[in-house]
C-alpha positions in Angstrom: 157.6 213.4 219.2 155.7 211.9 216.0 155.9 208.4 215.5 154.7 206.0 212.7 152.8 203.1 213.9 152.4 200.0 211.5 151.7 196.3 211.7 151.2 193.2 209.6 153.1 194.5 206.6 153.6 191.1 205.2 156.4 192.3 202.9 156.9 190.6 200.0 153.8 188.4 200.5 151.2 190.8 200.5 152.8 193.5 198.9 156.2 194.5 197.4 156.9 197.3 199.5 155.2 199.8 201.6 152.6 202.1 200.1 154.1 205.7 199.0 152.0 207.4 201.8 153.4 205.4 204.4 156.9 205.8 203.1 156.7 209.4 203.0 155.3 209.3 206.7 158.4 207.5 207.8 160.6 210.1 206.3 158.6 212.9 208.3 158.5 211.0 211.6 161.0 210.7 214.6 160.5 206.9 214.4 158.6 203.9 213.4 157.0 201.3 215.8 156.2 198.2 213.8 154.0 195.8 215.6 155.2 192.4 213.9 154.7 190.3 210.7 157.0 192.1 208.8 158.0 188.9 207.3 161.3 189.4 205.9 164.8 191.1 207.1 164.9 193.0 203.9 161.6 194.7 204.6 162.8 195.8 208.2 166.1 197.0 206.9 164.3 199.0 204.2 162.0 200.7 206.8 165.2 201.1 209.0 166.9 203.3 206.2 163.8 205.7 206.2 163.7 206.4 210.1 164.7 204.8 213.4 162.9 201.7 213.8 161.5 199.9 216.7 159.9 196.3 216.3 158.5 193.1 217.6 158.3 189.5 216.5 154.8 188.6 214.6 153.7 184.8 214.2 154.8 185.1 210.6 158.0 186.6 210.9 161.0 184.5 209.2 163.8 183.0 211.0 166.4 185.9 210.3 164.0 188.3 212.2 163.6 185.8 215.0 167.2 186.2 215.6 167.0 189.7 215.7 163.7 190.9 217.1 162.1 190.3 220.8 158.7 188.7 221.4 157.5 191.8 223.2 159.4 194.9 224.5 158.7 198.2 226.6 159.7 201.5 224.7 159.7 204.9 226.5 159.1 208.2 225.0 159.2 211.3 227.2 157.1 210.3 230.4 155.0 207.8 228.3 155.8 203.8 228.5 154.6 201.7 225.6 154.1 197.9 225.5 154.7 196.5 222.4 153.6 193.2 220.9 152.2 191.5 218.1 149.6 189.4 219.4 148.3 186.0 219.2 144.7 184.0 218.9 141.4 185.3 218.0 140.7 189.1 218.0 138.0 188.6 220.7 140.9 187.5 223.2 143.4 189.8 222.2 143.1 192.6 224.7 143.3 189.9 227.5 146.1 188.3 226.0 148.0 191.5 226.3 147.1 192.1 229.7 148.5 188.4 230.7 151.6 189.1 229.0 152.4 192.4 230.3 150.8 191.5 233.8 154.1 192.3 235.9 154.5 195.8 234.0 150.9 196.8 233.7 151.1 199.5 236.5 154.0 201.2 234.7 152.6 201.1 231.0 150.7 203.9 229.6 149.8 202.5 226.0 149.8 199.1 224.3 150.7 198.7 220.8 149.9 195.7 218.9 149.0 194.1 215.4 148.1 190.5 214.5 144.1 191.4 213.4 144.9 193.9 210.5 142.1 195.4 212.0 142.5 199.2 213.6 141.6 199.4 217.1 142.0 202.7 219.2 140.4 202.4 222.8 141.2 203.5 226.2 140.4 200.5 228.6 140.9 200.7 232.4 142.9 203.8 232.0 145.2 202.0 229.4 145.5 202.9 225.7 145.2 199.9 223.4 146.3 200.9 219.7 146.4 198.5 216.9 147.3 200.6 213.4 145.7 197.9 211.1 147.7 196.9 208.1 149.0 199.3 205.3 149.1 196.6 203.1 146.2 194.0 203.6 142.6 194.5 204.4 141.7 191.1 204.8 140.0 191.4 208.0 139.5 195.3 207.8 137.5 197.6 205.8 140.6 199.3 204.4 144.2 199.5 204.8 145.8 201.8 207.3 148.5 202.9 209.6 148.7 205.0 212.9 150.2 208.1 214.0 151.0 208.6 217.6 152.3 211.9 218.8 153.7 212.3 222.5 154.4 215.4 224.4 155.2 214.9 228.0 152.5 213.0 229.3 150.1 213.8 226.8 149.2 210.9 223.9 147.5 212.0 220.8 146.7 209.0 218.4 145.0 208.6 215.2 144.4 205.7 212.6 145.1 207.0 208.9 143.0 205.2 206.1 145.3 204.7 203.0 143.3 205.7 200.0 142.8 203.1 197.3 144.8 205.1 195.0 147.8 205.4 197.3 147.8 201.4 198.4 150.1 200.5 195.6 147.8 197.5 195.0 
């Protein structure tokens, strides 16, 4: 299974639409996971027309999304369980925040996907994967715009951060 992972798209505030490269990737992936700050229901619906989309609320998401999406969720793909949450607070405390939010389910989760910082993060900590794809539309706190690809086969998880070339960022 190949999964497109994005967060902090902030459409239509930061960009009018996703970069072309992300749209093409969505069409080729089995699904998309969005870790919040989509901003508008129209952006969520447009992404959902490209591929099956799972998403959680971000701190900037509008009222329509608040009625549709959960604050956090757990997804299962093959034998891998993913904890999905946007994030809150400062970047330095984000991993501890995630651990606290998923404390009751921690033993059963293999990987955490989150957003909020706009900064890509891909590390294993205490036997758990923590993955933030960065933002495909806003590099305010990051050196570049980016998205993630997660591939799952059985119990094996391969993950990568993909830098979006400036010419493809649609800015």
